[in-house]
Backbone as ProteinMPNN parsed JSONL, in Angstrom:
{"seq_chain_A": "XXXXXXXXXXXXXXXXXXXXXXXXXXXXXXXXXXXXXXXXXXXXXXXXXXXXXXXXXXXXXXXXXXXXXXXXXXXXXXXXXXXXXXXXXXXXXXXXXXXXXXXXXXXXXXXXXXXXXXXXXXXXXXXXXXXXXXXXXXXXXXXXXXXXXXXXXXXXXXXXXXXXXXXXXXXXXXXXXXXXXXXXXXXXXXXX", "coords_chain_A": {"N_chain_A": [[9.911, -0.058, -7.129], [7.257, -2.657, -6.04], [4.512, -2.791, -5.943], [1.828, -1.473, -7.608], [-0.357, 0.954, -7.634], [-3.302, 1.902, -9.123], [-5.474, 4.324, -10.379], [-8.527, 5.456, -11.567], [-8.791, 8.205, -13.085], [-7.613, 11.053, -12.199], [-9.799, 13.109, -10.083], [-11.343, 16.491, -10.289], [-10.307, 18.304, -8.201], [-7.838, 16.982, -7.678], [-6.527, 17.492, -9.766], [-6.624, 20.032, -10.014], [-4.667, 20.569, -7.933], [-2.612, 19.293, -8.613], [-1.891, 16.782, -7.612], [-2.008, 13.414, -6.558], [-5.012, 11.933, -5.535], [-6.192, 14.451, -3.995], [-8.591, 15.55, -3.023], [-9.811, 16.687, 0.132], [-11.58, 14.807, 1.552], [-11.068, 12.343, 0.622], [-10.006, 8.95, 1.291], [-7.406, 7.978, 0.556], [-4.781, 8.849, 1.37], [-4.757, 8.708, 4.174], [-5.166, 5.791, 4.433], [-2.908, 4.984, 3.361], [-1.274, 6.039, 5.41], [-2.053, 4.838, 7.552], [-1.182, 2.18, 6.876], [1.554, 2.011, 6.087], [3.088, 3.761, 7.709], [2.62, 3.529, 10.623], [0.04, 4.71, 11.266], [0.576, 7.72, 11.309], [-0.42, 10.409, 9.854], [0.84, 12.278, 7.215], [1.041, 15.533, 6.174], [2.575, 16.856, 3.997], [2.742, 17.061, 0.676], [4.925, 15.844, -0.77], [6.176, 14.289, 1.067], [4.596, 12.459, 1.446], [4.546, 11.01, -0.822], [7.312, 10.315, -0.739], [7.202, 8.617, 1.158], [5.414, 6.468, 0.145], [7.305, 5.545, -1.915], [9.387, 4.496, -0.42], [8.25, 2.495, 0.543], [7.909, 0.935, -1.382], [5.848, 1.536, -3.397], [4.154, 2.589, -6.325], [2.258, 5.113, -8.035], [-0.084, 5.611, -10.424], [-2.434, 6.264, -13.05], [-4.951, 4.57, -14.986], [-6.07, 5.46, -17.253], [-5.025, 7.831, -19.694], [-6.472, 9.744, -20.65], [-9.588, 11.439, -20.99], [-13.065, 12.278, -21.267], [-14.723, 14.166, -19.049], [-17.395, 15.388, -17.319], [-17.497, 16.965, -14.205], [-16.417, 14.859, -11.167], [-17.037, 12.382, -10.893], [-16.394, 8.851, -11.596], [-18.232, 7.496, -12.742], [-19.315, 9.17, -14.829], [-17.158, 9.318, -16.79], [-16.075, 9.33, -20.17], [-15.138, 8.38, -23.55], [-12.482, 7.456, -23.29], [-8.848, 6.964, -23.126], [-5.958, 5.075, -23.023], [-3.211, 4.718, -20.55], [0.166, 3.64, -21.42], [0.27, 0.9, -19.991], [1.528, -1.629, -20.149], [3.859, -1.208, -21.19], [4.971, 0.299, -19.398], [4.902, -1.602, -16.925], [6.982, -3.19, -18.179], [9.032, -1.708, -18.452], [9.368, -1.393, -15.529], [10.064, -4.132, -14.078], [10.128, -5.18, -11.629], [7.767, -4.801, -10.448], [4.837, -6.764, -9.103], [2.272, -6.843, -8.339], [-0.844, -5.212, -8.999], [-3.086, -2.912, -7.73], [-6.169, -1.719, -7.782], [-7.734, 1.013, -7.48], [-10.931, 1.407, -6.9], [-13.904, 0.518, -8.653], [-14.165, 1.611, -11.292], [-11.354, 2.11, -12.345], [-10.621, -0.773, -12.065], [-12.112, -1.652, -13.76], [-11.616, -0.828, -16.255], [-8.942, -1.331, -16.547], [-9.048, -3.913, -16.91], [-10.385, -4.123, -19.42], [-8.308, -2.746, -20.842], [-6.49, -4.791, -20.505], [-7.452, -6.746, -22.242], [-6.404, -6.701, -24.64], [-3.802, -6.213, -24.177], [-1.014, -7.634, -22.601], [0.136, -7.939, -18.972], [2.312, -9.348, -18.393], [1.762, -11.604, -16.202], [1.302, -10.288, -13.831], [-0.499, -9.781, -10.779], [-3.666, -8.737, -10.192], [-5.549, -6.9, -8.612], [-8.766, -6.115, -7.283], [-10.077, -3.233, -5.547], [-11.826, -1.63, -3.192], [-12.875, 2.012, -3.778], [-11.311, 4.713, -2.412], [-12.663, 7.011, -2.447], [-14.733, 9.793, -1.441], [-16.916, 9.283, -2.304], [-17.602, 7.1, -2.339], [-19.716, 5.54, -0.375], [-20.295, 3.023, 0.592], [-18.147, 1.872, 1.994], [-16.666, 1.979, 4.984], [-13.897, 3.866, 6.698], [-12.566, 1.63, 8.329], [-13.361, -0.695, 7.307], [-12.152, -0.458, 4.601], [-9.654, -0.439, 5.162], [-9.511, -3.085, 6.158], [-10.207, -4.706, 3.95], [-8.141, -3.988, 2.298], [-5.847, -5.084, 3.867], [-6.606, -7.864, 3.846], [-6.864, -8.664, 1.174], [-4.099, -8.147, 0.284], [-2.274, -8.989, 1.634], [-0.658, -7.71, 3.25], [-0.546, -7.534, 5.824], [-0.126, -9.931, 8.161], [-1.169, -12.622, 10.242], [0.262, -14.435, 12.704], [1.426, -16.997, 14.974], [3.737, -16.977, 17.827], [6.383, -18.366, 19.74], [7.03, -17.37, 22.851], [8.828, -18.616, 24.719], [11.681, -18.795, 26.835], [14.799, -19.467, 27.895], [15.656, -18.28, 30.769], [17.895, -17.169, 33.278], [18.426, -19.967, 33.982], [16.078, -21.279, 34.051], [13.142, -22.444, 32.085], [10.893, -20.193, 30.578], [8.099, -17.843, 30.047], [7.965, -15.069, 28.075], [7.683, -11.366, 27.21], [8.541, -9.49, 24.439], [10.249, -7.322, 24.751], [11.673, -8.385, 27.253], [12.901, -10.654, 26.261], [14.628, -9.377, 24.596], [16.268, -8.074, 26.643], [17.141, -9.873, 28.083], [18.814, -11.471, 25.966], [20.57, -9.398, 25.47], [21.787, -8.82, 27.859], [23.051, -11.204, 28.237], [24.827, -11.472, 25.819], [26.363, -9.448, 26.753], [27.672, -10.738, 28.65], [29.044, -13.025, 27.909], [30.752, -11.64, 26.328], [32.232, -10.537, 28.419], [33.415, -12.876, 29.543], [34.825, -13.805, 27.438], [37.103, -11.847, 27.182], [38.02, -11.449, 29.61], [39.271, -13.647, 30.109]], "CA_chain_A": [[8.459, -0.623, -6.765], [6.587, -3.911, -6.137], [3.005, -2.544, -5.86], [1.437, -0.192, -8.445], [-1.686, 1.363, -7.515], [-3.646, 2.538, -10.2], [-6.759, 5.025, -10.078], [-9.098, 5.778, -12.98], [-8.575, 9.263, -13.667], [-7.886, 11.898, -11.002], [-10.877, 14.088, -9.939], [-11.077, 17.974, -10.314], [-9.674, 18.81, -7.064], [-6.697, 16.486, -7.659], [-6.198, 18.097, -11.121], [-6.346, 21.535, -9.797], [-3.66, 20.575, -6.893], [-1.727, 18.346, -9.314], [-1.582, 15.788, -6.832], [-2.933, 12.277, -6.493], [-5.957, 11.792, -4.187], [-6.035, 15.656, -3.564], [-9.824, 15.719, -2.329], [-9.596, 16.433, 1.317], [-11.998, 13.961, 2.035], [-10.432, 11.218, -0.087], [-9.393, 8.459, 2.236], [-6.31, 7.125, 0.295], [-3.667, 8.94, 2.05], [-5.045, 8.284, 5.525], [-4.999, 4.379, 4.242], [-1.539, 4.665, 3.253], [-0.479, 6.243, 6.352], [-2.03, 3.944, 8.681], [-0.68, 0.78, 6.391], [2.949, 2.328, 6.144], [3.621, 5.008, 8.831], [1.874, 3.46, 11.908], [-1.149, 5.602, 11.438], [0.767, 8.99, 11.399], [-0.89, 11.353, 8.878], [1.67, 13.209, 6.675], [0.341, 16.795, 5.449], [3.155, 17.371, 2.967], [2.561, 15.881, -0.262], [6.289, 15.431, -1.149], [6.612, 13.658, 2.129], [3.463, 11.173, 1.221], [5.196, 10.407, -1.989], [8.693, 9.563, -0.704], [6.573, 7.489, 2.09], [5.196, 5.26, -0.976], [8.626, 5.009, -2.541], [10.242, 3.735, 0.692], [7.318, 1.373, 0.903], [7.794, -0.003, -2.697], [4.558, 1.393, -4.056], [3.857, 3.434, -7.27], [0.879, 5.487, -8.071], [-0.432, 5.982, -11.601], [-3.808, 5.944, -13.63], [-5.426, 3.317, -15.937], [-6.414, 6.605, -18.037], [-4.507, 8.876, -19.976], [-7.053, 10.987, -21.114], [-11.063, 11.074, -20.986], [-13.854, 13.572, -20.994], [-15.628, 13.628, -17.964], [-17.84, 16.542, -16.234], [-17.347, 16.684, -12.473], [-15.194, 14.053, -10.566], [-17.474, 10.768, -10.648], [-15.939, 8.042, -12.42], [-19.642, 7.294, -13.85], [-19.327, 10.263, -15.682], [-16.095, 8.956, -17.749], [-16.299, 8.893, -21.54], [-14.101, 8.584, -24.406], [-11.164, 6.788, -22.667], [-7.593, 6.469, -23.954], [-5.335, 4.327, -21.745], [-1.778, 5.093, -20.398], [0.713, 2.514, -22.022], [0.746, 0.36, -18.724], [2.232, -2.976, -20.58], [5.328, -0.316, -21.437], [5.524, 0.602, -17.962], [5.38, -2.774, -16.488], [8.332, -3.649, -18.844], [10.149, -0.883, -17.686], [9.55, -1.44, -13.942], [9.82, -5.571, -14.03], [9.475, -5.503, -9.924], [6.178, -4.785, -10.063], [4.508, -7.837, -9.043], [0.911, -6.618, -8.216], [-1.521, -3.948, -9.228], [-4.123, -2.653, -6.934], [-6.811, -0.671, -8.739], [-8.341, 1.973, -6.628], [-12.315, 1.319, -7.212], [-14.312, -0.429, -9.743], [-13.863, 1.798, -12.79], [-10.055, 1.686, -12.529], [-10.4, -2.418, -12.155], [-12.977, -2.506, -15.007], [-10.878, 0.039, -17.44], [-7.761, -2.179, -16.835], [-9.448, -5.272, -17.482], [-10.567, -3.713, -20.881], [-7.199, -2.858, -21.373], [-5.858, -6.23, -20.67], [-7.989, -7.842, -23.709], [-5.415, -6.434, -25.975], [-2.23, -5.975, -23.692], [-0.408, -8.276, -21.558], [0.881, -7.314, -17.938], [3.21, -10.323, -17.885], [1.661, -12.279, -15.033], [1.284, -9.242, -12.778], [-1.456, -9.98, -10.251], [-4.352, -7.572, -10.496], [-6.453, -6.817, -7.402], [-9.678, -5.09, -7.239], [-9.908, -2.695, -4.286], [-12.746, -0.452, -3.075], [-12.476, 3.272, -3.918], [-11.078, 5.415, -1.291], [-13.227, 8.073, -2.751], [-15.636, 10.077, -0.582], [-18.376, 8.987, -3.121], [-17.914, 5.509, -1.946], [-20.162, 5.523, 1.063], [-20.425, 1.886, 1.144], [-17.197, 1.284, 2.775], [-15.952, 3.097, 5.965], [-12.028, 3.663, 6.711], [-12.035, 0.323, 8.861], [-13.685, -1.603, 6.281], [-11.212, -0.029, 3.548], [-8.449, -0.86, 5.88], [-9.645, -4.591, 6.461], [-10.177, -5.307, 2.892], [-6.875, -4.001, 1.823], [-5.035, -6.162, 4.649], [-7.202, -9.142, 3.526], [-6.285, -8.848, -0.466], [-2.753, -7.883, -0.177], [-1.386, -9.657, 2.82], [0.246, -6.632, 3.917], [-0.699, -7.79, 7.328], [-0.289, -11.437, 8.526], [-0.975, -12.832, 11.805], [0.926, -15.728, 13.2], [1.742, -17.209, 16.57], [5.178, -16.937, 18.107], [6.475, -19.2, 21.048], [8.003, -16.623, 23.513], [9.366, -19.338, 25.603], [12.916, -18.583, 26.669], [15.842, -19.969, 29.07], [15.898, -17.263, 31.886], [18.303, -17.866, 34.897], [18.48, -21.444, 34.062], [14.969, -22.155, 33.83], [12.147, -21.676, 31.042], [9.961, -18.889, 31.096], [7.322, -17.091, 29.042], [8.203, -13.635, 28.085], [7.333, -10.572, 26.104], [9.817, -9.301, 23.522], [11.152, -6.504, 25.683], [12.322, -9.138, 28.603], [13.703, -11.437, 25.506], [15.732, -8.631, 24.322], [16.872, -7.847, 27.787], [17.876, -11.215, 28.477], [19.822, -11.491, 24.92], [21.909, -8.295, 25.404], [22.727, -9.321, 28.964], [23.648, -12.792, 27.685], [25.869, -11.058, 24.946], [27.35, -8.939, 27.706], [28.335, -11.731, 29.768], [29.775, -13.86, 26.735], [31.946, -10.643, 25.675], [33.032, -10.128, 29.456], [34.123, -13.839, 29.76], [35.885, -13.716, 26.439], [38.208, -10.577, 27.373], [38.698, -11.646, 30.85], [40.283, -15.141, 30.223]], "C_chain_A": [[7.798, -1.757, -6.688], [5.157, -3.704, -6.313], [2.643, -1.493, -6.684], [-0.012, -0.029, -7.888], [-2.05, 2.222, -8.469], [-5.337, 3.07, -9.77], [-7.339, 4.963, -11.54], [-8.371, 6.912, -13.797], [-8.718, 10.251, -12.557], [-9.207, 13.14, -11.33], [-10.473, 15.67, -10.429], [-10.007, 18.512, -9.528], [-8.166, 18.194, -7.171], [-5.953, 17.155, -8.924], [-5.885, 19.368, -10.737], [-4.858, 21.681, -8.641], [-2.406, 20.068, -7.766], [-0.997, 17.563, -8.682], [-2.69, 14.733, -6.7], [-3.812, 12.264, -5.278], [-5.937, 13.193, -3.355], [-7.268, 15.982, -2.913], [-9.443, 15.586, -0.68], [-10.37, 15.164, 2.083], [-11.803, 12.207, 1.713], [-9.823, 10.352, 1.109], [-7.956, 7.846, 1.833], [-5.054, 7.539, 1.083], [-3.668, 8.717, 3.53], [-4.802, 6.67, 5.52], [-3.432, 4.221, 4.19], [-0.654, 5.397, 4.432], [-0.737, 5.437, 7.722], [-1.612, 2.16, 8.11], [1.084, 0.816, 6.509], [3.821, 3.407, 6.908], [2.998, 4.976, 10.244], [0.858, 4.702, 12.155], [-0.759, 7.21, 11.468], [0.663, 9.688, 10.12], [0.304, 12.306, 8.534], [0.972, 14.384, 5.733], [0.939, 17.109, 4.104], [3.311, 16.242, 1.934], [3.983, 15.125, -0.747], [6.486, 14.282, -0.25], [5.529, 12.233, 2.037], [4.172, 10.576, 0.049], [6.274, 9.738, -1.942], [7.846, 8.326, 0.521], [6.094, 6.118, 1.103], [6.374, 4.582, -1.588], [9.318, 4.179, -1.608], [9.393, 2.42, 0.929], [7.198, 0.416, -0.623], [6.632, 0.116, -3.443], [4.676, 2.713, -4.965], [2.509, 3.8, -7.688], [0.884, 5.83, -9.861], [-2.209, 5.795, -11.849], [-3.793, 4.954, -14.635], [-5.297, 4.507, -17.223], [-5.529, 7.539, -18.614], [-4.957, 10.22, -20.093], [-8.825, 10.611, -21.151], [-11.671, 12.299, -20.759], [-14.863, 13.083, -20.002], [-16.446, 15.245, -17.265], [-17.773, 16.214, -14.708], [-16.238, 15.562, -11.985], [-15.7, 12.423, -10.694], [-16.846, 10.038, -11.707], [-17.155, 7.572, -13.214], [-19.763, 8.145, -15.068], [-18.128, 10.473, -17.088], [-16.522, 8.609, -19.144], [-15.038, 9.111, -22.454], [-12.714, 8.349, -23.703], [-10.168, 6.565, -23.393], [-6.648, 6.195, -22.472], [-3.835, 4.749, -21.867], [-1.38, 3.55, -20.923], [1.25, 1.775, -20.533], [1.633, -1.06, -19.048], [3.576, -2.246, -20.841], [5.965, -0.21, -20.028], [5.755, -0.373, -17.083], [6.802, -3.317, -16.952], [9.304, -2.793, -18.429], [10.626, -0.654, -16.128], [9.362, -3.052, -13.525], [9.652, -5.977, -12.329], [8.366, -5.694, -9.596], [5.342, -6.039, -9.955], [2.796, -7.808, -8.768], [0.349, -5.139, -8.238], [-2.762, -3.755, -8.399], [-4.732, -1.408, -7.768], [-7.849, -0.021, -7.34], [-10.117, 2.187, -7.24], [-12.519, 0.709, -8.473], [-14.176, 0.023, -11.011], [-12.416, 1.713, -13.111], [-10.042, 0.156, -12.872], [-11.371, -2.321, -13.662], [-12.209, -1.808, -16.229], [-9.615, -0.736, -17.397], [-7.986, -3.529, -17.118], [-9.647, -5.213, -19.061], [-9.594, -3.52, -21.736], [-6.182, -4.078, -21.484], [-6.42, -7.031, -21.73], [-7.201, -7.552, -24.596], [-3.964, -6.113, -25.637], [-2.127, -6.998, -22.652], [0.561, -7.868, -20.715], [1.882, -8.429, -17.597], [2.829, -10.817, -16.7], [1.455, -11.424, -13.774], [-0.14, -9.522, -12.185], [-2.501, -8.653, -10.076], [-5.458, -7.672, -9.348], [-7.314, -5.756, -7.37], [-9.973, -4.553, -5.937], [-11.134, -1.772, -4.176], [-12.201, 0.894, -3.352], [-12.518, 3.855, -2.802], [-11.976, 6.706, -1.604], [-14.102, 8.314, -1.887], [-16.921, 9.749, -0.979], [-18.693, 7.639, -2.926], [-18.37, 5.332, -0.483], [-20.355, 4.207, 1.619], [-19.602, 1.301, 1.803], [-16.419, 2.497, 3.623], [-14.425, 2.756, 6.239], [-12.051, 2.053, 7.254], [-12.213, -0.505, 7.934], [-12.585, -1.604, 5.017], [-10.228, -0.748, 4.063], [-8.28, -2.563, 5.989], [-9.58, -5.361, 5.108], [-8.654, -5.35, 2.263], [-5.539, -5.037, 2.432], [-5.572, -7.526, 4.033], [-6.502, -9.333, 2.261], [-5.064, -8.579, -0.544], [-1.779, -8.557, 0.811], [-0.447, -8.908, 3.012], [0.319, -6.804, 5.356], [-0.774, -9.228, 7.645], [0.016, -11.591, 9.89], [-0.5, -14.448, 11.956], [1.299, -15.758, 14.515], [3.301, -17.292, 16.579], [5.485, -17.437, 19.669], [7.458, -18.235, 21.737], [8.335, -17.334, 24.806], [11.021, -19.052, 25.435], [13.631, -18.892, 27.911], [16.169, -18.51, 29.834], [16.561, -17.542, 33.116], [18.341, -19.351, 34.781], [17.373, -22.177, 34.054], [14.036, -21.699, 32.566], [11.12, -20.867, 31.5], [9.257, -17.962, 29.711], [7.751, -15.68, 29.214], [7.929, -12.72, 27.357], [8.611, -10.214, 25.362], [10.483, -8.423, 24.292], [12.124, -7.6, 26.553], [13.054, -10.144, 27.361], [14.757, -10.676, 25.451], [16.837, -8.377, 25.224], [18.002, -8.783, 27.916], [19.134, -11.596, 27.396], [20.872, -10.713, 25.029], [22.439, -8.709, 26.552], [23.434, -10.444, 28.77], [24.929, -12.75, 26.874], [26.967, -10.431, 25.576], [28.036, -9.877, 28.193], [29.302, -12.339, 28.988], [30.985, -12.768, 26.648], [33.01, -10.514, 26.861], [33.985, -11.4, 29.641], [35.317, -14.111, 28.83], [37.297, -12.923, 26.979], [38.792, -10.886, 28.776], [39.6, -13.112, 31.083], [41.327, -15.074, 29.311]], "O_chain_A": [[7.666, -2.04, -7.878], [4.578, -4.602, -6.924], [3.233, -0.441, -6.438], [-0.724, -1.024, -7.751], [-1.36, 3.202, -8.752], [-6.156, 2.448, -9.094], [-6.725, 4.503, -12.503], [-7.639, 6.77, -14.777], [-9.799, 10.346, -11.976], [-9.462, 13.783, -12.349], [-9.361, 15.93, -10.89], [-9.004, 19.061, -9.983], [-7.264, 18.916, -6.746], [-4.728, 17.267, -8.9], [-4.823, 19.842, -11.142], [-4.163, 22.694, -8.569], [-1.278, 20.499, -7.528], [0.213, 17.43, -8.867], [-3.9, 14.957, -6.711], [-3.391, 12.549, -4.157], [-5.695, 13.144, -2.149], [-7.091, 16.852, -2.059], [-8.88, 14.583, -0.24], [-9.865, 14.604, 3.056], [-12.223, 11.221, 2.319], [-9.144, 10.971, 1.929], [-7.337, 7.24, 2.708], [-4.29, 6.648, 1.455], [-2.59, 8.544, 4.1], [-4.272, 6.194, 6.524], [-2.819, 3.424, 4.901], [0.574, 5.332, 4.382], [0.025, 5.358, 8.686], [-1.739, 1.162, 8.819], [1.764, -0.124, 6.92], [4.979, 3.755, 6.681], [2.836, 5.974, 10.946], [0.93, 5.491, 13.098], [-1.689, 7.998, 11.639], [1.586, 9.593, 9.312], [0.752, 13.055, 9.403], [0.427, 14.101, 4.666], [0.247, 17.521, 3.172], [3.736, 15.093, 2.054], [4.017, 13.931, -1.046], [6.965, 13.265, -0.751], [5.793, 11.152, 2.563], [4.328, 9.359, 0.155], [6.511, 8.791, -2.691], [8.166, 7.14, 0.453], [6.413, 4.957, 1.363], [6.475, 3.368, -1.762], [9.841, 3.143, -2.02], [9.877, 1.422, 1.463], [6.497, -0.58, -0.801], [6.23, -0.837, -4.109], [5.176, 3.747, -4.523], [1.631, 2.938, -7.723], [1.891, 6.276, -10.41], [-3.016, 5.325, -11.047], [-2.744, 4.52, -15.111], [-4.424, 4.364, -18.08], [-5.156, 8.298, -17.719], [-4.423, 11.306, -19.866], [-9.178, 9.449, -21.352], [-11.115, 13.251, -20.212], [-15.574, 12.079, -20.012], [-15.713, 16.087, -16.747], [-18.049, 15.108, -14.243], [-15.165, 15.536, -12.588], [-14.945, 11.454, -10.615], [-16.748, 10.617, -12.788], [-16.976, 7.268, -14.393], [-20.262, 7.786, -16.134], [-18.13, 11.31, -17.992], [-17.284, 7.656, -19.313], [-14.104, 9.86, -22.168], [-11.915, 9.284, -23.67], [-10.393, 5.936, -24.427], [-6.617, 6.771, -21.384], [-3.287, 5.056, -22.926], [-2.122, 2.568, -20.922], [2.351, 2.002, -20.032], [2.374, -1.505, -18.171], [4.533, -2.985, -20.608], [7.093, -0.525, -19.649], [6.743, -0.233, -16.362], [7.617, -3.803, -16.168], [10.401, -3.21, -18.057], [11.61, -0.104, -15.633], [8.525, -3.282, -12.651], [9.087, -7.001, -11.945], [7.905, -6.46, -8.749], [5.109, -6.439, -11.096], [2.144, -8.819, -9.03], [0.857, -4.154, -7.703], [-3.544, -4.702, -8.488], [-4.127, -0.454, -8.256], [-8.486, -0.648, -6.494], [-10.392, 3.132, -7.98], [-11.623, 0.406, -9.261], [-14.063, -0.793, -11.926], [-12.168, 1.219, -14.211], [-9.481, -0.19, -13.912], [-11.104, -3.101, -14.576], [-12.283, -2.439, -17.284], [-9.126, -0.787, -18.525], [-7.086, -4.242, -17.561], [-9.185, -6.051, -19.835], [-9.607, -3.83, -22.927], [-5.312, -4.255, -22.337], [-5.795, -8.028, -22.092], [-7.281, -8.284, -25.583], [-3.096, -5.824, -26.46], [-3.064, -7.217, -21.885], [1.651, -7.479, -21.135], [2.3, -8.423, -16.439], [3.637, -10.485, -15.833], [1.457, -11.998, -12.685], [-1.05, -9.521, -13.014], [-1.989, -7.564, -9.816], [-6.199, -8.654, -9.331], [-6.901, -4.597, -7.412], [-10.152, -5.409, -5.071], [-11.416, -1.133, -5.19], [-10.988, 0.999, -3.17], [-13.502, 3.725, -2.073], [-11.875, 7.54, -0.704], [-14.533, 7.317, -1.308], [-17.912, 9.858, -0.256], [-19.748, 7.084, -3.233], [-17.609, 5.045, 0.44], [-20.552, 4.049, 2.824], [-19.932, 0.237, 2.328], [-15.83, 3.499, 3.218], [-13.876, 1.671, 6.053], [-11.505, 1.238, 6.509], [-11.234, -1.174, 7.604], [-12.219, -2.668, 4.519], [-9.87, -1.748, 3.44], [-7.215, -3.176, 5.923], [-9.027, -6.459, 5.038], [-8.079, -6.357, 1.849], [-4.622, -5.558, 1.797], [-4.675, -8.309, 3.724], [-5.565, -10.13, 2.228], [-4.671, -8.77, -1.695], [-0.561, -8.575, 0.635], [0.696, -9.361, 2.963], [1.189, -6.251, 6.029], [-1.817, -9.72, 7.216], [0.907, -11.089, 10.575], [-0.948, -15.409, 11.332], [1.49, -14.738, 15.176], [3.996, -17.593, 15.608], [4.903, -16.954, 20.64], [8.62, -18.204, 21.331], [8.162, -16.766, 25.884], [11.607, -19.051, 24.352], [13.094, -18.592, 28.977], [16.976, -17.731, 29.327], [15.939, -18.11, 34.013], [18.25, -19.908, 35.875], [17.382, -23.408, 34.048], [14.236, -20.583, 32.086], [10.593, -20.876, 32.612], [9.829, -17.562, 28.697], [7.885, -15.161, 30.323], [7.83, -13.255, 26.253], [9.683, -10.685, 25.74], [11.592, -8.865, 24.589], [13.344, -7.524, 26.407], [14.166, -10.436, 27.802], [15.787, -10.986, 26.05], [18.024, -8.403, 24.899], [19.225, -8.639, 27.886], [20.237, -11.952, 27.811], [22.007, -11.11, 24.765], [23.625, -9.033, 26.479], [24.56, -10.518, 29.261], [25.867, -13.538, 26.995], [28.15, -10.604, 25.282], [29.256, -9.735, 28.107], [30.469, -12.21, 29.356], [32.13, -13.132, 26.917], [34.222, -10.413, 26.671], [35.179, -11.201, 29.863], [36.434, -14.499, 29.174], [38.38, -13.491, 27.119], [39.956, -10.588, 29.044], [40.347, -13.453, 32.0], [42.136, -15.998, 29.229]]}, "name": "protein", "num_of_chains": 1, "seq": "XXXXXXXXXXXXXXXXXXXXXXXXXXXXXXXXXXXXXXXXXXXXXXXXXXXXXXXXXXXXXXXXXXXXXXXXXXXXXXXXXXXXXXXXXXXXXXXXXXXXXXXXXXXXXXXXXXXXXXXXXXXXXXXXXXXXXXXXXXXXXXXXXXXXXXXXXXXXXXXXXXXXXXXXXXXXXXXXXXXXXXXXXXXXXXXX"}
């Protein structure tokens, strides 16, 4: 994996289900489906995890233990950290950490005061929790794309030579002309 997404600590529903982002109103899995699966939501947790692995994304939490009543990050007390430096050392391909929410980011920054993550880029992302009413889904998605560069915009010159003259075409037309041209070349090669 090249990206590690860190939460602070699973909420009550996630702990109950033994699944990351298990609350039905958490927007995490919808966001991952949008980014890595053309918006097609997967209902099965094992398929969701497989999608992230295929996309080179790992999930974990900054905290290994804490005391908390309920699921709000603001209620977290007595924090103990996961061995993130050890994890990064065991997974040297990780180049970027995305913190899901302000508490995850603050906890990671506190952890980094005494531990090095070997130059891994750390990004603070808005929480996907339903408690984060400041960000609707579109805003979450746009921030993710902007900060991570998972989506880039660039211009493409779609000018091609077709039937001996330059023509602006769509991708389908360019592919069709290319296939036809390759077929014609193959025919010439084997008929002469």
